[in-house]
N, C-alpha and C positions, 0 to 999 in steps of 0.2 A: 632333578634329573642328574644322572651321572654320565660322565664321558668315558668311564672305564668299560672295557669289554670290546667285543667285536662289533664293528659297524656294518651297515648295509653294504657299503662298497668294499668291505674286506671279505665278504662271502665269495668263495670261488664258484660263482654261478655257472651253470652249464651252457655257456655260449663262448664263441671264439673271440669275441671283442670285449672291450672294457664295458662294464655295465655302468651307465650314467643315470639310469632311471629304470622304473619297472617296464617301460616301453621296450627296453633292450631284450626283455624276456619274451620276444615274439615267437610265433610258431616257426617262422623261417630261421631265426637265429638258433632256436632250440634244436630244430631238425638238422641244421648244419653241424652243430656240435655232436649230436648223436651219431651222425653219419661219418664223422671224422675218425677214421680208423687208426690214427697214430697215437691215440690215448693208450697208455700202458694197460689200463684195465680192460681194453677192448680187443687187443690183439688176439686173433684166432677165435673170437666169439661171434655167434650169430646175432642178428638184430634183436631177436626176441630175448636172448640172454642179456644183451646190453640194456634193453628196456627194463627188464626185471631187476637187474643189478642197480641201475640208476633209481628205480622206484623204491628200492629198499633204503636208499639214502635220502631221497627227497620226499617220501611220504610224510605228510605233516605230523602224524603221531610219532614216527621214528625220529624225524628231524628235531621236533620239540623236545623229545625225551633226551636226546644226545647233546644238542647244541644250544637250544634257546636260552638257557640260563646264562650262557656266555655272551649273549648279544646285549649290546647297550640298550637300556630301557627305552630310550628315545627312538631307537631303530627297530624295535620288536614288531611294531605293526607293519612296517614296510617289508621286513624280512618274512613275516608270516604270510603276507600277500604274495610275495615272490615265490615262496615255497609252494603255496597253493597253485600258482600259475604253472610252475614246473610239474607238480604232481598231476594236475588235470591234463596237461600235455601228454605225459607218460601213460596215464591211465587210458586216455583216448587212443593212443597208439597200441597199447596192449589189447584193446578191444577190437582192433582191426584184424582182418584175416591176414594181412600182409605180415604182421608180427608173428 
């Protein structure tokens, strides 16, 4: 195993607190981040637009294509699981009428 590359804790997960485990990627923490309007990518955008924008980044296919080869081999499973959690959260929101 190599220690070169980006580790699980180096990923800028979409939560407002430090991620110390996959548990930090909870519905409440993800929703708080999504609702946080001070993010530069969010200013002046609707909730639906923010969800779509974030899903384009966090969808497993997109994420894997752009970033997974840069992740440490020993962290890839955890990163993949985290990306899946975030994507399921965003897909669930995009399916809601509220979005």
